[in-house]
N, C-alpha and C positions, 0 to 999 in steps of 0.2 A: 940745563936750560929750562927744565920743566918747572922748577920751583918759582922762578920769577914770573912765569906765565900764570901760575895758579893764584898768586897774590892779588893781581888786579881783579881776577874773577871773584875771589873771595870778598874783596872790598866792594865790588859792584853788588854782590848779593847782600852784603850787610847794609849798604845804602838803600837798596831797593826795598828791604823788608819794612822799615818804618813807614814808607809810603803806603804800603798795603794795610798797615795796622793803625794808621793815624786816627781813623774813625773811632776805634775802640781803645785808643791810648788812655792811660790813667791821667785824668785831668787834662785831656787833650782839648784842642780848639775846634770849634765848628764855625763855619761861615754863617752870616746872618740869614741867608736864604735857607741853608740846611736846618738851622735852628728853628726858623719859622715853620718849615714844612713838617718837621718832627713834632713841634708843639701843636700844630693844627691836627695832625694825625692823632695825637694823644687826646685832643678834645673831641674829635669826631668819632673815634672808635667806640667809646661808651655809648654815644648817641645811636650809632648803627646797631650795636648789640641790644640796646633797649628797644629800638624799633623792631628788630627781628623777633625778640622775645614776645613783644606785645602782638605782633602780627600772627604768631602761632596760636594765640589765645589759650595757651596752657594755663594762664592765670586770667581770671575774670577781669574785664576792663574796669570793674568797680574798684579792684585792688591794684591793678597795674594798667593805667591808661597809656595809650600810645603817645608819641611826640606830637602827632597832628591834633589829637584831642586836647592835649595840654596847651598847644599854641592857640587853638580856637578859644579855650577858656581864658587865656591871657588877653586875647582880643576883646572878649566880652567884658573882662575885668577893666580894661582900659576905657572902653566906651560907656559902660553902664555903672561901674562902681568906683570911678575916680582913682585908677591905679597910680597915676602920677602923684597925687597927693599922698597916697600911702607910702610910696617910695621916698618922697621928700621928707616926711615926718620920721620915718625909720632911719634914714641917713642922718638926719639932725640929731636924733637920740644917740646913735652910735658915736658920731663925731664929738658930741658934747661930753659924753661919758669918758671917751678916750682922751680928749683934750684936758679934762679935769684931772685925770690920772697923770697925764704928762706934766702938768704944772706942779704937781706935788712929788711925783716919782723922780724926776730928773735931779733936782737939788738933793733929795734924800739919798738917791742912789749914788750920786757923786760923793756925798759925805761918807757913806758906808764903804765905798770902794777906795777912799783916800785915807781915812783915819781909822786905825785899828780899834780905838775905844768906841767909836760910833758903830763899827761893825759888830763888836761884842755886845753892845747894848741892843741893837735893833734887828740884826740879821736872824738870830734864833726866833724872835717873836714873829718876824715876817714869814719865815719858813713855816712856822706853826699855823698861822692864819691862812696861808695860801692853799693849804690842803682842805680847807673847809669849803664845801660847795656853795657857790653864789646863790643858788636857788633856795638854800636853807635860810638865807637872810631876808627873803621876800616878806615874811610876816613882820619882822622887825622894821624893815624899811617902811612898810605901810603904817606902822605905829609911829615911827619917829619922823618921817618925812611927809606922810600923807599919801594920797593916791593921784596926785597931779603929775605933771611932766617931770618934776624933780625926782620922784620915786623911780621912774624908769631910767633916768640918767644915773641915779645912785646905784642901781643894780649893775649896770654896765661898768661903772667905776669900780665897784667891789670885785667884779670878775676880772678886771685887767690890772688894777693898781699894784697888787702885791707881786705878781709875776714881773711887771715892768720894773719895779724897784730892784729886784734881785738881778735882773738882766742888765740894767744900767750899771749896777755895782760891779758886775762881772766884766762888763766892757771897760770900765775904768781900771780895774785891776790888771787887765791885759796890756796896759801901757807899759812898754819896756822900762825896767829899772834903770837901764843905761841912760835913757833920755832924762830921767829925773836926776840922776847923779851928776850928769853933765851940767844941767842947769844949776844944781847946788854948788858945784865947783866954780861956776862963773858968778856966784854971789846972788842968785835969784832968791827972792823972798818966798815964803810959803804961798801967798796969794798969787804971786807971779808964776810960780810953778803950776798951780791949778789953772790959771787963766791962759798961760802961754804955752804950756807943755801938755798937761793931762787932757784938757778939753779938746784942743785941736787934734791930738793923736787919737783920741777915742771917737772923734766925730763920725767917721765912716761906720764903725760898729754900732754907734748909737742910732744912726738913721736906719740901719737894718733892724735894730730892736724895736723902733717905733713902727716899722712896717709889719713886723711879726705880731706885735701886740694889737695893732689895728685889726688884724685878722681874728684875734681872740675876741675883740670887742663885738665883732659881727656875730660870733657864735652865741653871744648872750642876748641877742636881740629878742628872740621869741620868749625867753624867760622874762626879760624886762617888760615885754608887752602883755604879760600875764597880769600886771598890776593895773586893773581897772582901765584898760585901754579901750578906746572906741575907734581907733584908726591905726594904720601901719601894716606893713607886710606880715609881721609876726602875728598881729591880731587877726588878720584875714586868714592865716593858716589855721589858727586855733578855732576860728568861727567855722571854717570849712570842715573841720573834723566833726563838728556836731551834726552836720548835714551829710556826711559821708561824700563830700565833694573831693574825691581823691585827685582829680585833675587839677583843681585849684591848689591843693596842697603841694603837688609836684611843681606847679608853676611858681608858687611862692618860694619854695626852696631854691629853684633855679634862679629866680630873681635875686635872692640874697647872695647866692654864689657869684652871679654876674656883677652885681654892684661892688662886692668885695674885690673881685678880680680887677675891675677898672681902677679902684683905689690902689691896689697892690702894684699894678703896672705904672701908675703915676708915681708912686714911691720909687720904683726901680728907675724910672726916667730921671727923677730928681737926683738919685744916687749917681747915675752915670754922668750927669751934667756937673754935679758938684765935685766928683772925684773921678775925673776921666782916666787918670793913670791906673786906677783899680779896674776899670772896665776893659782895659786893653790887655790885662793879664791872661 
């Protein structure tokens, strides 16, 4: 009689264990409230550590201003130095360079990921160029494009285009062969396979690629505004360096991060709305 009694107890123990370990389960699920609280803690913890380190004054405020000092400088920047216009022109430059990359990289990446001859022709060259630092092209951009807004957009384009092409091609290659073969057995033409099978199947991954490359575009903002700029957040950071305005440098860096985070979350929202079955996994 003892054996039947131990089986339910063992089953109860086995069913209770996952409940205790769900929080740390591999690829486990979190509720929206849990996720929001953990994300908020992840954002606030560095801020608290920064405030504590600045309050100890182990490092001079000239080199490490506190959060309150940075916030005060941002307020002055907004009221006295037209911060809103700087944010707007920087956002325009980033979005313009990224959009130009998108217009060229999407069809090119689709061709590279779909056709082997195009891959053999263009992928090695793209791999070669993408390792060249975008800042090294600044003198050439100034010679070829000039020093107006086009030059700043061109620098961001160079910084994002080659990575975007390869990521789009990889997204296209991830489309399962079984889907393509099924379409071929049903008599689909080459253009129909691309239009009705490859592009729809790759669409979720492509949207993630666009989100990631938008983040890269923001990282090239300061480099782009090296080119004879007289406005923009990156230009203000470079100008503040000359006068040792470290609080303004910190403020500009945080602003770029905040603007990028807003756009990133907008992409995530679009992804959830466009592909709700993926968001529920």
